VEXZAKE-889096 format. One record per residue (C-alpha): x, y, z; residue number from 0. Coordinates in nm, 4 decimals, decimal comma, padded with zeros to 6 digits, always signed. Each point is the difference from the previous one (the first is absolute). Example, Ala and Ser with C-alpha at 12.3 -4.5 7.8 and 13.67 -1.06 7.14 Angstrom:
! VEXZAKE-889096
<atom><u>+01,2300</u><v>-00,4500</v><w>+00,7800</w><lumba>0</lumba></atom>
<atom><u>+00,1370</u><v>+00,3440</v><w>-00,0660</w><lumba>1</lumba></atom>
END
This chain:
! VEXZAKE-889096
<atom><u>-00,9112</u><v>+05,8961</v><w>+14,9090</w><lumba>0</lumba></atom>
<atom><u>+00,0330</u><v>-00,3325</v><w>-00,1374</w><lumba>1</lumba></atom>
<atom><u>+00,1607</u><v>-00,2956</v><w>+00,1091</w><lumba>2</lumba></atom>
<atom><u>+00,3701</u><v>+00,0123</v><w>+00,0415</w><lumba>3</lumba></atom>
<atom><u>+00,2163</u><v>-00,2325</v><w>-00,1682</w><lumba>4</lumba></atom>
<atom><u>+00,2124</u><v>-00,1971</v><w>+00,2743</w><lumba>5</lumba></atom>
<atom><u>+00,4067</u><v>+00,0661</v><w>-00,0247</w><lumba>6</lumba></atom>
<atom><u>+00,1613</u><v>-00,2590</v><w>-00,0905</w><lumba>7</lumba></atom>
<atom><u>+00,3527</u><v>-00,0628</v><w>-00,1766</w><lumba>8</lumba></atom>
<atom><u>-00,0063</u><v>-00,0629</v><w>-00,3424</w><lumba>9</lumba></atom>
<atom><u>+00,3343</u><v>-00,0470</v><w>-00,1424</w><lumba>10</lumba></atom>
<atom><u>-00,0667</u><v>-00,0472</v><w>-00,3784</w><lumba>11</lumba></atom>
<atom><u>-00,2809</u><v>-00,0167</v><w>-00,2800</w><lumba>12</lumba></atom>
<atom><u>-00,0289</u><v>-00,4045</v><w>+00,0492</w><lumba>13</lumba></atom>
<atom><u>-00,0129</u><v>+00,0462</v><w>+00,3476</w><lumba>14</lumba></atom>
<atom><u>-00,3098</u><v>+00,2657</v><w>-00,0619</w><lumba>15</lumba></atom>
<atom><u>-00,1534</u><v>-00,1932</v><w>-00,2481</w><lumba>16</lumba></atom>
<atom><u>-00,0288</u><v>-00,3544</v><w>+00,2122</w><lumba>17</lumba></atom>
<atom><u>-00,1168</u><v>+00,2367</v><w>+00,2551</w><lumba>18</lumba></atom>
<atom><u>-00,2478</u><v>+00,1066</v><w>-00,1681</w><lumba>19</lumba></atom>
<atom><u>-00,1389</u><v>-00,3319</v><w>-00,1841</w><lumba>20</lumba></atom>
<atom><u>-00,0095</u><v>-00,1050</v><w>+00,4077</w><lumba>21</lumba></atom>
<atom><u>-00,1926</u><v>+00,2801</v><w>+00,0847</w><lumba>22</lumba></atom>
<atom><u>-00,2344</u><v>-00,0134</v><w>-00,2670</w><lumba>23</lumba></atom>
<atom><u>-00,0830</u><v>-00,3926</v><w>+00,0403</w><lumba>24</lumba></atom>
<atom><u>+00,1291</u><v>-00,0222</v><w>-00,3720</w><lumba>25</lumba></atom>
<atom><u>+00,2372</u><v>-00,3109</v><w>-00,0714</w><lumba>26</lumba></atom>
<atom><u>-00,0043</u><v>+00,0616</v><w>-00,3643</w><lumba>27</lumba></atom>
<atom><u>-00,1463</u><v>+00,3044</v><w>-00,2002</w><lumba>28</lumba></atom>
<atom><u>-00,3034</u><v>-00,0908</v><w>-00,1739</w><lumba>29</lumba></atom>
<atom><u>-00,0811</u><v>+00,3276</v><w>-00,1833</w><lumba>30</lumba></atom>
<atom><u>+00,1212</u><v>+00,3038</v><w>-00,0900</w><lumba>31</lumba></atom>
<atom><u>-00,1909</u><v>+00,1452</v><w>+00,3259</w><lumba>32</lumba></atom>
<atom><u>+00,2182</u><v>-00,2473</v><w>+00,2128</w><lumba>33</lumba></atom>
<atom><u>+00,3046</u><v>+00,1222</v><w>-00,1427</w><lumba>34</lumba></atom>
<atom><u>-00,0627</u><v>+00,3858</v><w>+00,0880</w><lumba>35</lumba></atom>
<atom><u>-00,1198</u><v>-00,0901</v><w>+00,3202</w><lumba>36</lumba></atom>
<atom><u>+00,3123</u><v>-00,1856</v><w>+00,1002</w><lumba>37</lumba></atom>
<atom><u>+00,2435</u><v>+00,2613</v><w>-00,1967</w><lumba>38</lumba></atom>
<atom><u>-00,1908</u><v>+00,2985</v><w>+00,1983</w><lumba>39</lumba></atom>
<atom><u>+00,0669</u><v>-00,1633</v><w>+00,3341</w><lumba>40</lumba></atom>
<atom><u>+00,3720</u><v>-00,1082</v><w>-00,0709</w><lumba>41</lumba></atom>
<atom><u>+00,0374</u><v>+00,4035</v><w>-00,1174</w><lumba>42</lumba></atom>
<atom><u>-00,2040</u><v>+00,1082</v><w>+00,3544</w><lumba>43</lumba></atom>
<atom><u>+00,2261</u><v>-00,1888</v><w>+00,2307</w><lumba>44</lumba></atom>
<atom><u>+00,3337</u><v>+00,0285</v><w>-00,2166</w><lumba>45</lumba></atom>
<atom><u>-00,0337</u><v>+00,3708</v><w>-00,0057</w><lumba>46</lumba></atom>
<atom><u>-00,1136</u><v>-00,0029</v><w>+00,4229</w><lumba>47</lumba></atom>
<atom><u>+00,2595</u><v>-00,1911</v><w>+00,0780</w><lumba>48</lumba></atom>
<atom><u>+00,2931</u><v>+00,2007</v><w>-00,1886</w><lumba>49</lumba></atom>
<atom><u>-00,1485</u><v>+00,3409</v><w>+00,1335</w><lumba>50</lumba></atom>
<atom><u>+00,0500</u><v>-00,1410</v><w>+00,3640</w><lumba>51</lumba></atom>
<atom><u>+00,3180</u><v>-00,1561</v><w>-00,0249</w><lumba>52</lumba></atom>
<atom><u>+00,1736</u><v>+00,2866</v><w>-00,2342</w><lumba>53</lumba></atom>
<atom><u>-00,1899</u><v>+00,2964</v><w>+00,0425</w><lumba>54</lumba></atom>
<atom><u>-00,1141</u><v>+00,2690</v><w>-00,2520</w><lumba>55</lumba></atom>
<atom><u>+00,3280</u><v>+00,2069</v><w>+00,0117</w><lumba>56</lumba></atom>
<atom><u>+00,1473</u><v>-00,2728</v><w>-00,2736</w><lumba>57</lumba></atom>
<atom><u>-00,2621</u><v>+00,1586</v><w>-00,2466</w><lumba>58</lumba></atom>
<atom><u>-00,0585</u><v>+00,3367</v><w>+00,1389</w><lumba>59</lumba></atom>
<atom><u>+00,3908</u><v>+00,0977</v><w>+00,0301</w><lumba>60</lumba></atom>
<atom><u>+00,0405</u><v>+00,0548</v><w>-00,3542</w><lumba>61</lumba></atom>
<atom><u>-00,0130</u><v>+00,3757</v><w>+00,0813</w><lumba>62</lumba></atom>
<atom><u>+00,3030</u><v>-00,0553</v><w>+00,1576</w><lumba>63</lumba></atom>
<atom><u>+00,1804</u><v>-00,1027</v><w>-00,3429</w><lumba>64</lumba></atom>
<atom><u>-00,1088</u><v>+00,3147</v><w>-00,2055</w><lumba>65</lumba></atom>
<atom><u>-00,3205</u><v>-00,2033</v><w>-00,1127</w><lumba>66</lumba></atom>
<atom><u>-00,3788</u><v>-00,0004</v><w>+00,0063</w><lumba>67</lumba></atom>
<atom><u>-00,1346</u><v>-00,2845</v><w>+00,2368</w><lumba>68</lumba></atom>
<atom><u>-00,1315</u><v>-00,1410</v><w>-00,3931</w><lumba>69</lumba></atom>
<atom><u>+00,3142</u><v>+00,0419</v><w>-00,1560</w><lumba>70</lumba></atom>
<atom><u>+00,1520</u><v>-00,2573</v><w>+00,3015</w><lumba>71</lumba></atom>
<atom><u>-00,2898</u><v>-00,1761</v><w>-00,0376</w><lumba>72</lumba></atom>
<atom><u>+00,0819</u><v>-00,0334</v><w>-00,3540</w><lumba>73</lumba></atom>
<atom><u>+00,3382</u><v>-00,1074</v><w>+00,0450</w><lumba>74</lumba></atom>
<atom><u>-00,0438</u><v>-00,2572</v><w>+00,2142</w><lumba>75</lumba></atom>
<atom><u>-00,2533</u><v>-00,1752</v><w>-00,2228</w><lumba>76</lumba></atom>
<atom><u>+00,2331</u><v>+00,0115</v><w>-00,2762</w><lumba>77</lumba></atom>
<atom><u>+00,2383</u><v>-00,1979</v><w>+00,2239</w><lumba>78</lumba></atom>
<atom><u>-00,2834</u><v>-00,2236</v><w>-00,0450</w><lumba>79</lumba></atom>
<atom><u>-00,0610</u><v>+00,0243</v><w>-00,3673</w><lumba>80</lumba></atom>
<atom><u>+00,4220</u><v>-00,0424</v><w>-00,0738</w><lumba>81</lumba></atom>
<atom><u>-00,0403</u><v>-00,3661</v><w>+00,2375</w><lumba>82</lumba></atom>
<atom><u>-00,2907</u><v>-00,0887</v><w>-00,2357</w><lumba>83</lumba></atom>
<atom><u>+00,2284</u><v>+00,0384</v><w>-00,3175</w><lumba>84</lumba></atom>
<atom><u>+00,2809</u><v>-00,1658</v><w>+00,1179</w><lumba>85</lumba></atom>
<atom><u>-00,2158</u><v>-00,2828</v><w>+00,1087</w><lumba>86</lumba></atom>
<atom><u>-00,1712</u><v>-00,0153</v><w>-00,3379</w><lumba>87</lumba></atom>
<atom><u>+00,3896</u><v>+00,0139</v><w>-00,1188</w><lumba>88</lumba></atom>
<atom><u>+00,0700</u><v>-00,3126</v><w>+00,1259</w><lumba>89</lumba></atom>
<atom><u>+00,1596</u><v>+00,1266</v><w>+00,3277</w><lumba>90</lumba></atom>
<atom><u>-00,1126</u><v>-00,2174</v><w>+00,3223</w><lumba>91</lumba></atom>
<atom><u>-00,1359</u><v>+00,2445</v><w>+00,3021</w><lumba>92</lumba></atom>
<atom><u>-00,0882</u><v>-00,2628</v><w>+00,1837</w><lumba>93</lumba></atom>
<atom><u>-00,2467</u><v>+00,1321</v><w>+00,2713</w><lumba>94</lumba></atom>
<atom><u>+00,0156</u><v>+00,3426</v><w>-00,1643</w><lumba>95</lumba></atom>
<atom><u>-00,1422</u><v>-00,1395</v><w>-00,3105</w><lumba>96</lumba></atom>
<atom><u>-00,3502</u><v>+00,0579</v><w>-00,2209</w><lumba>97</lumba></atom>
<atom><u>-00,2938</u><v>-00,0279</v><w>+00,2873</w><lumba>98</lumba></atom>
<atom><u>+00,2510</u><v>+00,2011</v><w>+00,2909</w><lumba>99</lumba></atom>
<atom><u>+00,0623</u><v>+00,2541</v><w>-00,2775</w><lumba>100</lumba></atom>
<atom><u>-00,3272</u><v>+00,0459</v><w>-00,1780</w><lumba>101</lumba></atom>
<atom><u>-00,1460</u><v>-00,0042</v><w>+00,3455</w><lumba>102</lumba></atom>
<atom><u>+00,2254</u><v>+00,2694</v><w>+00,1385</w><lumba>103</lumba></atom>
<atom><u>-00,0894</u><v>+00,2247</v><w>-00,3050</w><lumba>104</lumba></atom>
<atom><u>-00,3504</u><v>-00,0327</v><w>+00,1078</w><lumba>105</lumba></atom>
<atom><u>+00,0449</u><v>+00,1015</v><w>+00,3786</w><lumba>106</lumba></atom>
<atom><u>+00,1954</u><v>+00,3162</v><w>-00,1730</w><lumba>107</lumba></atom>
<atom><u>-00,2916</u><v>+00,0655</v><w>-00,1804</w><lumba>108</lumba></atom>
<atom><u>-00,2025</u><v>-00,0166</v><w>+00,2452</w><lumba>109</lumba></atom>
<atom><u>+00,1777</u><v>+00,2657</v><w>+00,1880</w><lumba>110</lumba></atom>
<atom><u>+00,0217</u><v>+00,1857</v><w>-00,2317</w><lumba>111</lumba></atom>
<atom><u>-00,3847</u><v>-00,0012</v><w>-00,0488</w><lumba>112</lumba></atom>
<atom><u>-00,0010</u><v>+00,1009</v><w>+00,4154</w><lumba>113</lumba></atom>
<atom><u>+00,2107</u><v>+00,2685</v><w>-00,0781</w><lumba>114</lumba></atom>
<atom><u>-00,2107</u><v>+00,1499</v><w>-00,2323</w><lumba>115</lumba></atom>
<atom><u>-00,3127</u><v>-00,0462</v><w>+00,2429</w><lumba>116</lumba></atom>
<atom><u>-00,0308</u><v>+00,2519</v><w>+00,2610</w><lumba>117</lumba></atom>
<atom><u>-00,1603</u><v>+00,0550</v><w>+00,3501</w><lumba>118</lumba></atom>
<atom><u>-00,2260</u><v>+00,3005</v><w>+00,0508</w><lumba>119</lumba></atom>
<atom><u>+00,3447</u><v>+00,1171</v><w>+00,1984</w><lumba>120</lumba></atom>
<atom><u>+00,1713</u><v>-00,0557</v><w>-00,2655</w><lumba>121</lumba></atom>
<atom><u>+00,1969</u><v>-00,2917</v><w>+00,0708</w><lumba>122</lumba></atom>
<atom><u>+00,0569</u><v>-00,2472</v><w>-00,2267</w><lumba>123</lumba></atom>
<atom><u>-00,1636</u><v>-00,3261</v><w>+00,0393</w><lumba>124</lumba></atom>
<atom><u>+00,3474</u><v>-00,1716</v><w>+00,0197</w><lumba>125</lumba></atom>
<atom><u>+00,0779</u><v>+00,2274</v><w>+00,2834</w><lumba>126</lumba></atom>
<atom><u>-00,3004</u><v>-00,1297</v><w>+00,2201</w><lumba>127</lumba></atom>
<atom><u>+00,1751</u><v>-00,1791</v><w>+00,2995</w><lumba>128</lumba></atom>
<atom><u>-00,0677</u><v>-00,4117</v><w>+00,0535</w><lumba>129</lumba></atom>
<atom><u>-00,2835</u><v>-00,0393</v><w>+00,2014</w><lumba>130</lumba></atom>
<atom><u>+00,0700</u><v>-00,3104</v><w>+00,2776</w><lumba>131</lumba></atom>
<atom><u>-00,2590</u><v>-00,2635</v><w>+00,0083</w><lumba>132</lumba></atom>
END
Protein backbone atom coordinates (compact mmCIF):
# COMPACT_ATOMS: atom_id res chain seq x y z
CA UNK A 1 0.00 0.00 0.00
CA UNK A 2 1.22 3.51 -0.73
CA UNK A 3 1.91 6.13 1.90
CA UNK A 4 -1.35 7.56 3.24
CA UNK A 5 -1.66 11.34 3.08
CA UNK A 6 -2.40 12.86 6.47
CA UNK A 7 -5.90 14.34 6.57
CA UNK A 8 -5.77 18.06 7.33
CA UNK A 9 -8.42 20.76 7.13
CA UNK A 10 -8.01 22.57 3.82
CA UNK A 11 -10.90 25.03 3.36
CA UNK A 12 -10.05 26.43 -0.07
CA UNK A 13 -7.67 26.44 -3.02
CA UNK A 14 -5.50 29.29 -1.74
CA UNK A 15 -4.83 27.31 1.43
CA UNK A 16 -4.24 24.12 -0.56
CA UNK A 17 -1.71 25.84 -2.83
CA UNK A 18 0.08 27.49 0.10
CA UNK A 19 0.26 24.12 1.89
CA UNK A 20 1.50 22.43 -1.28
CA UNK A 21 4.28 24.96 -1.80
CA UNK A 22 5.42 24.32 1.78
CA UNK A 23 5.34 20.49 1.72
CA UNK A 24 7.07 20.41 -1.66
CA UNK A 25 9.71 22.89 -0.40
CA UNK A 26 9.03 25.25 -3.31
CA UNK A 27 9.14 28.96 -2.45
CA UNK A 28 8.27 29.98 -5.98
CA UNK A 29 7.86 27.67 -8.99
CA UNK A 30 10.80 27.94 -11.38
CA UNK A 31 9.49 25.64 -14.12
CA UNK A 32 6.29 23.98 -15.32
CA UNK A 33 7.18 20.76 -13.49
CA UNK A 34 7.22 22.70 -10.19
CA UNK A 35 3.79 24.10 -11.01
CA UNK A 36 2.42 20.65 -11.89
CA UNK A 37 3.77 19.23 -8.63
CA UNK A 38 2.29 22.06 -6.55
CA UNK A 39 -1.10 21.87 -8.25
CA UNK A 40 -1.20 18.06 -8.02
CA UNK A 41 -0.46 18.13 -4.29
CA UNK A 42 -3.00 20.93 -3.77
CA UNK A 43 -5.67 18.86 -5.54
CA UNK A 44 -4.78 15.79 -3.48
CA UNK A 45 -5.04 17.47 -0.07
CA UNK A 46 -8.18 19.43 -1.00
CA UNK A 47 -10.02 16.36 -2.37
CA UNK A 48 -9.15 14.37 0.74
CA UNK A 49 -10.11 17.20 3.09
CA UNK A 50 -13.48 17.84 1.40
CA UNK A 51 -14.26 14.11 1.20
CA UNK A 52 -13.50 13.72 4.91
CA UNK A 53 -15.72 16.72 5.79
CA UNK A 54 -18.67 16.15 3.47
CA UNK A 55 -18.53 12.46 2.65
CA UNK A 56 -19.58 11.04 -0.68
CA UNK A 57 -23.33 11.65 -0.43
CA UNK A 58 -23.18 15.12 -1.94
CA UNK A 59 -22.02 13.53 -5.20
CA UNK A 60 -23.62 10.08 -5.07
CA UNK A 61 -27.07 11.41 -4.05
CA UNK A 62 -27.87 12.63 -7.57
CA UNK A 63 -29.85 9.42 -8.11
CA UNK A 64 -32.38 10.59 -5.50
CA UNK A 65 -33.13 13.54 -7.79
CA UNK A 66 -33.57 11.48 -10.95
CA UNK A 67 -30.09 12.10 -12.34
CA UNK A 68 -27.13 9.90 -12.92
CA UNK A 69 -24.16 10.65 -10.70
CA UNK A 70 -22.39 12.06 -13.75
CA UNK A 71 -25.32 14.39 -14.51
CA UNK A 72 -25.32 15.59 -10.90
CA UNK A 73 -21.60 16.19 -11.10
CA UNK A 74 -22.03 18.10 -14.35
CA UNK A 75 -24.68 20.28 -12.70
CA UNK A 76 -22.30 21.11 -9.85
CA UNK A 77 -19.51 21.79 -12.33
CA UNK A 78 -21.79 24.08 -14.34
CA UNK A 79 -22.33 26.20 -11.21
CA UNK A 80 -18.59 26.88 -11.27
CA UNK A 81 -18.72 27.75 -14.98
CA UNK A 82 -21.48 30.27 -14.25
CA UNK A 83 -19.32 31.77 -11.50
CA UNK A 84 -16.45 32.20 -13.97
CA UNK A 85 -18.75 33.81 -16.55
CA UNK A 86 -20.03 36.27 -13.94
CA UNK A 87 -16.50 37.11 -12.80
CA UNK A 88 -15.47 37.76 -16.41
CA UNK A 89 -18.49 40.09 -16.76
CA UNK A 90 -17.12 42.15 -13.86
CA UNK A 91 -19.03 40.69 -10.91
CA UNK A 92 -16.75 40.62 -7.86
CA UNK A 93 -17.12 37.15 -6.41
CA UNK A 94 -14.64 37.77 -3.62
CA UNK A 95 -13.31 34.48 -2.23
CA UNK A 96 -15.33 32.56 -4.84
CA UNK A 97 -13.33 34.10 -7.69
CA UNK A 98 -11.36 32.60 -10.54
CA UNK A 99 -8.82 30.51 -8.60
CA UNK A 100 -11.51 28.92 -6.45
CA UNK A 101 -13.88 28.39 -9.40
CA UNK A 102 -11.28 26.88 -11.77
CA UNK A 103 -9.95 24.83 -8.86
CA UNK A 104 -13.42 23.47 -8.04
CA UNK A 105 -13.87 22.51 -11.70
CA UNK A 106 -10.56 20.64 -11.47
CA UNK A 107 -11.81 18.77 -8.41
CA UNK A 108 -15.10 17.85 -10.07
CA UNK A 109 -13.23 16.66 -13.16
CA UNK A 110 -11.03 14.44 -11.00
CA UNK A 111 -14.13 13.02 -9.28
CA UNK A 112 -15.70 12.43 -12.70
CA UNK A 113 -12.65 10.40 -13.70
CA UNK A 114 -12.74 8.48 -10.39
CA UNK A 115 -16.39 7.59 -11.04
CA UNK A 116 -15.40 5.96 -14.34
CA UNK A 117 -12.57 3.88 -12.87
CA UNK A 118 -13.75 0.63 -11.26
CA UNK A 119 -12.34 -1.83 -8.75
CA UNK A 120 -12.52 -5.57 -9.40
CA UNK A 121 -15.81 -5.71 -7.47
CA UNK A 122 -17.35 -2.92 -9.56
CA UNK A 123 -17.10 0.02 -7.15
CA UNK A 124 -15.99 3.32 -8.54
CA UNK A 125 -12.69 4.61 -7.25
CA UNK A 126 -14.64 7.54 -5.80
CA UNK A 127 -16.55 5.17 -3.52
CA UNK A 128 -13.39 3.83 -1.88
CA UNK A 129 -13.07 4.70 1.82
CA UNK A 130 -10.63 7.23 3.20
CA UNK A 131 -7.80 5.42 4.98
CA UNK A 132 -6.53 6.99 8.15
CA UNK A 133 -2.74 7.40 8.43
